[in-house]
Every structure is written in structure tokens, then in C-alpha cells.
LUMBAGU-246666 format. One record per residue (C-alpha): residue in one letter; residue number from 1; y, x, z. Coordinates in steps of 0.02 Angstrom, whole numbers, plus 32768, in hexadecimal, padded with zeros to 4 digits. Example, Ala and Ser with C-alpha at 12.3 -4.5 7.8 and 13.67 -1.06 7.14 Angstrom:
<nodes>
<node><rest>A</rest><nr>1</nr><Y>7F1F</Y><X>8267</X><Z>8186</Z></node>
<node><rest>S</rest><nr>2</nr><Y>7FCB</Y><X>82AC</X><Z>8165</Z></node>
</nodes>
This chain:
<nodes>
<node><rest>M</rest><nr>1</nr><Y>1ED6</Y><X>79CB</X><Z>0FD9</Z></node>
<node><rest>P</rest><nr>2</nr><Y>1F59</Y><X>7A34</X><Z>0F7C</Z></node>
<node><rest>H</rest><nr>3</nr><Y>1FA4</Y><X>79EF</X><Z>0EDC</Z></node>
<node><rest>D</rest><nr>4</nr><Y>1FB2</Y><X>7A46</X><Z>0E37</Z></node>
<node><rest>P</rest><nr>5</nr><Y>205B</Y><X>7AA3</X><Z>0E27</Z></node>
<node><rest>A</rest><nr>6</nr><Y>2083</Y><X>7A48</X><Z>0D84</Z></node>
<node><rest>F</rest><nr>7</nr><Y>2061</Y><X>79A0</X><Z>0DD7</Z></node>
<node><rest>E</rest><nr>8</nr><Y>20CF</Y><X>79D0</X><Z>0E6B</Z></node>
<node><rest>K</rest><nr>9</nr><Y>215E</Y><X>79FD</X><Z>0DF4</Z></node>
<node><rest>V</rest><nr>10</nr><Y>2151</Y><X>7955</X><Z>0D9D</Z></node>
<node><rest>R</rest><nr>11</nr><Y>2149</Y><X>78FC</X><Z>0E45</Z></node>
<node><rest>R</rest><nr>12</nr><Y>21E9</Y><X>7952</X><Z>0E80</Z></node>
<node><rest>K</rest><nr>13</nr><Y>2242</Y><X>791F</X><Z>0DDE</Z></node>
<node><rest>M</rest><nr>14</nr><Y>220B</Y><X>786B</X><Z>0DF5</Z></node>
<node><rest>V</rest><nr>15</nr><Y>2248</Y><X>7867</X><Z>0EAA</Z></node>
<node><rest>R</rest><nr>16</nr><Y>22F0</Y><X>78AE</X><Z>0E73</Z></node>
<node><rest>L</rest><nr>17</nr><Y>22FB</Y><X>782D</X><Z>0DE7</Z></node>
<node><rest>L</rest><nr>18</nr><Y>22D2</Y><X>77A3</X><Z>0E64</Z></node>
<node><rest>G</rest><nr>19</nr><Y>235C</Y><X>77DF</X><Z>0ED9</Z></node>
<node><rest>V</rest><nr>20</nr><Y>23DD</Y><X>77E4</X><Z>0E4C</Z></node>
<node><rest>S</rest><nr>21</nr><Y>23A9</Y><X>7736</X><Z>0E10</Z></node>
<node><rest>I</rest><nr>22</nr><Y>23BB</Y><X>76EC</X><Z>0EBF</Z></node>
<node><rest>A</rest><nr>23</nr><Y>2466</Y><X>773E</X><Z>0ED2</Z></node>
<node><rest>V</rest><nr>24</nr><Y>24A3</Y><X>76F6</X><Z>0E2B</Z></node>
<node><rest>L</rest><nr>25</nr><Y>2463</Y><X>7648</X><Z>0E57</Z></node>
<node><rest>F</rest><nr>26</nr><Y>24B8</Y><X>7652</X><Z>0F01</Z></node>
<node><rest>V</rest><nr>27</nr><Y>2560</Y><X>7684</X><Z>0EB3</Z></node>
<node><rest>G</rest><nr>28</nr><Y>2550</Y><X>75F5</X><Z>0E35</Z></node>
<node><rest>L</rest><nr>29</nr><Y>252B</Y><X>7579</X><Z>0EBF</Z></node>
<node><rest>I</rest><nr>30</nr><Y>25C2</Y><X>75B2</X><Z>0F23</Z></node>
<node><rest>A</rest><nr>31</nr><Y>2630</Y><X>75A2</X><Z>0E87</Z></node>
<node><rest>V</rest><nr>32</nr><Y>25F5</Y><X>74F0</X><Z>0E64</Z></node>
<node><rest>L</rest><nr>33</nr><Y>2609</Y><X>74B9</X><Z>0F19</Z></node>
<node><rest>S</rest><nr>34</nr><Y>26B8</Y><X>7502</X><Z>0F26</Z></node>
<node><rest>A</rest><nr>35</nr><Y>26EA</Y><X>74A9</X><Z>0E83</Z></node>
<node><rest>V</rest><nr>36</nr><Y>26AB</Y><X>7404</X><Z>0EC9</Z></node>
<node><rest>V</rest><nr>37</nr><Y>2708</Y><X>741D</X><Z>0F6D</Z></node>
<node><rest>Y</rest><nr>38</nr><Y>27A7</Y><X>744D</X><Z>0F0F</Z></node>
<node><rest>R</rest><nr>39</nr><Y>279F</Y><X>73B2</X><Z>0EA1</Z></node>
<node><rest>T</rest><nr>40</nr><Y>277B</Y><X>7338</X><Z>0F2D</Z></node>
<node><rest>S</rest><nr>41</nr><Y>27FD</Y><X>737C</X><Z>0FA6</Z></node>
<node><rest>D</rest><nr>42</nr><Y>2893</Y><X>736C</X><Z>0F33</Z></node>
<node><rest>A</rest><nr>43</nr><Y>2918</Y><X>7328</X><Z>0FAB</Z></node>
<node><rest>K</rest><nr>44</nr><Y>297E</Y><X>72D4</X><Z>0F21</Z></node>
<node><rest>D</rest><nr>45</nr><Y>28EF</Y><X>725F</X><Z>0EF3</Z></node>
<node><rest>D</rest><nr>46</nr><Y>28BE</Y><X>7236</X><Z>0FA7</Z></node>
<node><rest>A</rest><nr>47</nr><Y>2948</Y><X>71B4</X><Z>0FB7</Z></node>
<node><rest>R</rest><nr>48</nr><Y>2903</Y><X>714F</X><Z>0F24</Z></node>
<node><rest>A</rest><nr>49</nr><Y>284A</Y><X>7174</X><Z>0F3E</Z></node>
<node><rest>G</rest><nr>50</nr><Y>2828</Y><X>70C2</X><Z>0F76</Z></node>
<node><rest>G</rest><nr>51</nr><Y>2883</Y><X>707A</X><Z>0EDF</Z></node>
<node><rest>T</rest><nr>52</nr><Y>2906</Y><X>7025</X><Z>0F4B</Z></node>
<node><rest>L</rest><nr>53</nr><Y>29C2</Y><X>7027</X><Z>0F36</Z></node>
<node><rest>P</rest><nr>54</nr><Y>2A49</Y><X>7001</X><Z>0FB5</Z></node>
<node><rest>P</rest><nr>55</nr><Y>2A86</Y><X>6F4B</X><Z>0FB6</Z></node>
<node><rest>L</rest><nr>56</nr><Y>2AF6</Y><X>6F1D</X><Z>0F25</Z></node>
<node><rest>A</rest><nr>57</nr><Y>2B90</Y><X>6EB2</X><Z>0F46</Z></node>
<node><rest>I</rest><nr>58</nr><Y>2BA5</Y><X>6E34</X><Z>0EB9</Z></node>
<node><rest>G</rest><nr>59</nr><Y>2C12</Y><X>6DB7</X><Z>0F15</Z></node>
<node><rest>A</rest><nr>60</nr><Y>2BEF</Y><X>6D1E</X><Z>0F7F</Z></node>
<node><rest>G</rest><nr>61</nr><Y>2B9D</Y><X>6C92</X><Z>0F1B</Z></node>
<node><rest>A</rest><nr>62</nr><Y>2B87</Y><X>6CFF</X><Z>0E80</Z></node>
<node><rest>R</rest><nr>63</nr><Y>2ADC</Y><X>6D0D</X><Z>0E30</Z></node>
<node><rest>I</rest><nr>64</nr><Y>2A88</Y><X>6D86</X><Z>0DB9</Z></node>
<node><rest>T</rest><nr>65</nr><Y>2A5A</Y><X>6D2C</X><Z>0D19</Z></node>
<node><rest>S</rest><nr>66</nr><Y>2A0C</Y><X>6DBC</X><Z>0CB6</Z></node>
<node><rest>S</rest><nr>67</nr><Y>29E7</Y><X>6E75</X><Z>0CBE</Z></node>
<node><rest>A</rest><nr>68</nr><Y>29BA</Y><X>6F04</X><Z>0C49</Z></node>
<node><rest>L</rest><nr>69</nr><Y>297B</Y><X>6FB3</X><Z>0C6D</Z></node>
<node><rest>D</rest><nr>70</nr><Y>299B</Y><X>7053</X><Z>0C0B</Z></node>
<node><rest>G</rest><nr>71</nr><Y>295D</Y><X>70F4</X><Z>0C5B</Z></node>
<node><rest>D</rest><nr>72</nr><Y>29BF</Y><X>710F</X><Z>0CFC</Z></node>
<node><rest>Q</rest><nr>73</nr><Y>2A37</Y><X>707F</X><Z>0CDD</Z></node>
<node><rest>A</rest><nr>74</nr><Y>2A2D</Y><X>6FC3</X><Z>0CF2</Z></node>
<node><rest>L</rest><nr>75</nr><Y>2AA0</Y><X>6F3F</X><Z>0CAA</Z></node>
<node><rest>L</rest><nr>76</nr><Y>2AB1</Y><X>6E9E</X><Z>0D10</Z></node>
<node><rest>T</rest><nr>77</nr><Y>2B04</Y><X>6DFF</X><Z>0CD5</Z></node>
<node><rest>V</rest><nr>78</nr><Y>2B53</Y><X>6DAB</X><Z>0D6D</Z></node>
<node><rest>E</rest><nr>79</nr><Y>2B92</Y><X>6CF8</X><Z>0D6B</Z></node>
<node><rest>R</rest><nr>80</nr><Y>2C25</Y><X>6CE2</X><Z>0DE1</Z></node>
<node><rest>T</rest><nr>81</nr><Y>2C4A</Y><X>6C44</X><Z>0E43</Z></node>
<node><rest>D</rest><nr>82</nr><Y>2CE1</Y><X>6C1F</X><Z>0DD5</Z></node>
<node><rest>G</rest><nr>83</nr><Y>2C6F</Y><X>6C15</X><Z>0D3C</Z></node>
<node><rest>G</rest><nr>84</nr><Y>2C9F</Y><X>6CBF</X><Z>0CF5</Z></node>
<node><rest>Q</rest><nr>85</nr><Y>2C28</Y><X>6D4F</X><Z>0CD9</Z></node>
<node><rest>D</rest><nr>86</nr><Y>2C28</Y><X>6E08</X><Z>0CFE</Z></node>
<node><rest>L</rest><nr>87</nr><Y>2BBD</Y><X>6E92</X><Z>0CB7</Z></node>
<node><rest>L</rest><nr>88</nr><Y>2B8D</Y><X>6F13</X><Z>0D39</Z></node>
<node><rest>L</rest><nr>89</nr><Y>2B4F</Y><X>6FBD</X><Z>0D00</Z></node>
<node><rest>L</rest><nr>90</nr><Y>2AE9</Y><X>700E</X><Z>0D8C</Z></node>
<node><rest>D</rest><nr>91</nr><Y>2ABA</Y><X>70C4</X><Z>0D9E</Z></node>
<node><rest>L</rest><nr>92</nr><Y>2A09</Y><X>70B9</X><Z>0DE4</Z></node>
<node><rest>R</rest><nr>93</nr><Y>2A04</Y><X>716F</X><Z>0E1E</Z></node>
<node><rest>S</rest><nr>94</nr><Y>2A98</Y><X>715C</X><Z>0E94</Z></node>
<node><rest>G</rest><nr>95</nr><Y>2A8E</Y><X>70A0</X><Z>0EAE</Z></node>
<node><rest>T</rest><nr>96</nr><Y>2B45</Y><X>7087</X><Z>0E85</Z></node>
<node><rest>V</rest><nr>97</nr><Y>2BA2</Y><X>7015</X><Z>0E0D</Z></node>
<node><rest>A</rest><nr>98</nr><Y>2BD4</Y><X>7086</X><Z>0D7C</Z></node>
<node><rest>A</rest><nr>99</nr><Y>2C40</Y><X>7001</X><Z>0D28</Z></node>
<node><rest>R</rest><nr>100</nr><Y>2C6F</Y><X>6F49</X><Z>0D38</Z></node>
<node><rest>Y</rest><nr>101</nr><Y>2C9F</Y><X>6EEA</X><Z>0C9A</Z></node>
<node><rest>P</rest><nr>102</nr><Y>2CE9</Y><X>6E3C</X><Z>0CAE</Z></node>
<node><rest>V</rest><nr>103</nr><Y>2CB8</Y><X>6DC7</X><Z>0C20</Z></node>
<node><rest>Q</rest><nr>104</nr><Y>2D40</Y><X>6D4F</X><Z>0BEB</Z></node>
<node><rest>A</rest><nr>105</nr><Y>2D2C</Y><X>6CC0</X><Z>0B70</Z></node>
<node><rest>T</rest><nr>106</nr><Y>2DAA</Y><X>6CC3</X><Z>0AE5</Z></node>
<node><rest>P</rest><nr>107</nr><Y>2DC0</Y><X>6C3B</X><Z>0A61</Z></node>
<node><rest>V</rest><nr>108</nr><Y>2D6C</Y><X>6C64</X><Z>09BD</Z></node>
<node><rest>A</rest><nr>109</nr><Y>2DD2</Y><X>6C45</X><Z>0920</Z></node>
<node><rest>A</rest><nr>110</nr><Y>2D83</Y><X>6BCF</X><Z>08A3</Z></node>
<node><rest>P</rest><nr>111</nr><Y>2D3D</Y><X>6C29</X><Z>080B</Z></node>
<node><rest>A</rest><nr>112</nr><Y>2DA4</Y><X>6C21</X><Z>076D</Z></node>
<node><rest>P</rest><nr>113</nr><Y>2D61</Y><X>6BA7</X><Z>06EB</Z></node>
<node><rest>I</rest><nr>114</nr><Y>2D01</Y><X>6BF7</X><Z>065D</Z></node>
<node><rest>G</rest><nr>115</nr><Y>2D32</Y><X>6BD2</X><Z>05AB</Z></node>
<node><rest>N</rest><nr>116</nr><Y>2DCD</Y><X>6B67</X><Z>0597</Z></node>
</nodes>
């Protein structure tokens, strides 16, 4: 049964529109998948993906008494075996000690009397 020429023209336009729509969706899907693969295969973050750092040497008998986090840095208070303390600033991206600050007790001067 032959179709009306006007109907056939509309049908061809709809088939062309369907082909263009499928092509655009396919290109979008490829773009999203490649962005996901790019983000997940970043080699720099693979070393820390599990959230683990290499072992940190704080000294035999020393213990960590407190910690604080700020972005990609951590500050650890370490009590040494001799009773002194160290502050360790860690770079969490590289897993290295960025700085070590020994804490020394110094005598505090008595406050001056007020008034007389």
C-alpha cells in the first residue's frame, strides 16, 4: 500500500532526526565515560587511594599523644621517652614529615604585682 508523498517526507525527516539524536547521545556518553576513566586513573592519587601512608618513625618508646588535621597536613604531638615532646607536621599527600618541632619547657617568670 503506497503512502502519501507528504507522509513519506515527514517520515524521512523523523528518521533523520532520530539518527542525529542517537549520534548526539552516543557522543555524550563517550565524553562522560572518558571523563570518568580520566579521573579514576590519575596515577598521582593511586598511591594514596587506600588512605594509607608509609610507616612513620617517631622513635623507640615514643608515643603519639594527640593529633590534628588541616587539609593535606596533620600535626602530631609525640611524647619522647625522656619526657620531652615533639610536634611533627606531616604532608599527607607525600607521606613525609614536613617539619619536626622540639618542644622545650622553659621557666615562666612570675607576673609583676599589680598596684603597689
